[in-house]
N, C-alpha and C positions, 0 to 999 in steps of 0.2 A: 291674845291676851287682852282681857278686857280692863279696862281702866277707869274707876269711879272715883270723882272728885268733888268734894263739897267746897266751892271757891266763895271767899270773902273780898268783895271789890270796894275799893274808897273813890270816892266822886273825883278827889284832887290828885289822885294817883295817874300817872300815863302808864297804859298797857302796851306793849310791843304788840306788832302786825306779826301772825303768824300762821301755819297751817298743820294740819296732820298727815303726816307722808304715809299715803295708803290706808287710812282710816276713815269711817264716817265719824262727824263729831254731834253728840245730840247735847242741847243747851236748853235746860229748864230753868225758869225764873221762880223763885222760891220766895223772894222779898226785895223791891225795889223796879227799877227800871233801867233797860241797857239799850243802846244802838249799837248794832253789828254794821261795819263797814266792811263792804265785800271789793277785792280789786282783781283785775286781769292780770294775765301774765307779766304784762310792763308796769305793773304797781300803780294803775291809773284806777282811781274808783270806778267801779260797776253798777253798784247799787247800795243802799243801805236798807235797813229795817228798825224798827224799835220793838222791844220786848218788853210788856210788862204785864196788868193785870187783864187786858182782853186777849193778848198773844203770849202766851206764856211759854211754849214749846218749839224748839227750832232744830231742823235736823240739816248740817251741812255735810255735803259730799266729800268725799275724801280730795285731798290736794288743792284746798280752796284756799286762797290766801284771805284773810278775814283780820279784824281788829275791832275788840270788844272794849266800847267807852261805857261805863256806869253813869247813869244821869241823876241818879239818887245819891244821898250824902253818904249811905252806904248801900249796898247790894248784895245779897247771896243768890248763887245758881248753882245747880248740880251738873255737873259735865262728866259724859260717858263717852269715852273714845273706845 
């Protein structure tokens, strides 16, 4: 089953780390700027990326533990699982 979500993020709110079990995840920036932090199986930071005007779309493989951090006062993204 395909799940499509239009997500609104506030900069001052903390969003938990998570992963999508057995599903890939596409993240498309509509407004604002985001940082996505990726973790290994021991929950140590593996890498991070910035998404915004120059880098609008990112596809995450399944079972990748990550955290989305909005860098703008408010940000909007389309997430497809």
